[in-house]
C-alpha positions, 0 to 999 in steps of 0.5 A: 500500500502506498504511503498517503500523500500530503494535501495542500489547498487554498481555503478562505483563511489561507493555505490548509495542509493535511499531513499524514501521520506515518505511524498511524495509517489513516491519521492526519494533521490539519494546519492552516497557515502553518498553525496546527488546527486538528488531528484526526485518526479515521480508524480511531476517532477516540485517539486525541493527539492534542492536549486541549482536545483531550481536556475538552473530551474530559469535560464531555466525559464528565458531563453525564453517565458514560454513553449517554447521548448528548446534544452538543453545539460546537463553535469552530469545526476544523477537522471535526475531531471532538464531534467524531469523538462524541459520535464514537463514545456517545452514539445517538448524540445530536451535534451541530458544528459551525465553521465559517471557512467554507473552503476548509469544510469542503476539504475536510468533507472530501478528504476526511469524510464523516461515517454514515449516521454520525449524527453530526450536522455541519454548518457554514456560518459565523459562530456568533451569528449562528449562536444568536439564532440557536434555539433556546435551551437546546444544548447540553454542552456548548464547545467553543474552539474558534481561532481566526489564524492563531487568535480567538476572534474579539466578537467571541469574547464579550458579555453579549456573547456569553449571554447568547451562550447562556440562552442556548444552553439547557439548565445545567448545561456546560459551556467549554471554551479553548482559549490561549494566553500567557502571564500576566493573563490579561485576556484569560482573566477578563474572559473569566470575569466576563463569564462570571457575570453570566454564570455562577459556576466557573472552572479553568483547566490548564497545565500547571506550567501555563498557570504559573506563567512559565509559557504561553499555552491553552486553557479550557474555561468552563461555565455553568449554572449548576455545580461543575464536577471538578473532583471527577474532572480533576482526576481525569486531567491529572492522569493524562499524559500531560497532566493538567490542573483544575482551578475553581472556587477561591483559587480561581477568584484570586486568579481573576483578581480585579479583571472586569467583564468585556463588552462588545464595544471594547472586546479584543481577540486573544494575544498573538502566540509567541513564535514557535508556540505550540498552544494553538487551537 
């Protein structure tokens, strides 16, 4: 059997590449403008290569009993790594994926097709616009993993956006966002303050080295109206290949400090990663 050949194609946001993993026969790394976006193993959708993807999967796993179907709204699509994982681990789940880059969607549909009956519906649209039209109380989990290049877009960082997310979630639903920052964490702290103004329960999952300000990296923000199962989540993330820590309660309030909620009129995107950073979603 011939080795798979890399694929390069112009998409809406630049140049996308699908690079084969020579150690796994049907696994691919997706990059856009050189930034890693997704990793997919078509033979094993439960194999999650990126640390942040595993942490988002841990959040889904901790949401309800194993194998229970969920209604999930994904903002940001990439190669559909998390939707494929949920379809494999929770058959019968209904998932909507919103991705603005039509060229990227076409590439993924052609080269990394979804299995029949996956329950995954893919929509070409702006994440904020779709969210504001989403039916009220329609999602058990809302996962935001949207990067314009290597930055979270500004219009997905405000209090108005957080309230739209709250409206789409069912009572007891969980919002989970993949973010990226480094010390002094002005962006991450402002995001926590913004969601704290809408949701009474918050948690943050990140590698200890990132939280200590040693390097730029990803952090998963969690928000809900009901208690987040931090004990079970902490156990899952601590046992990962690259262990993460769950911050909540008083420790998280100290981390937020005097940060203020963000409004649409003063919203900014996440900071540009330093050259050579691997903390891109």
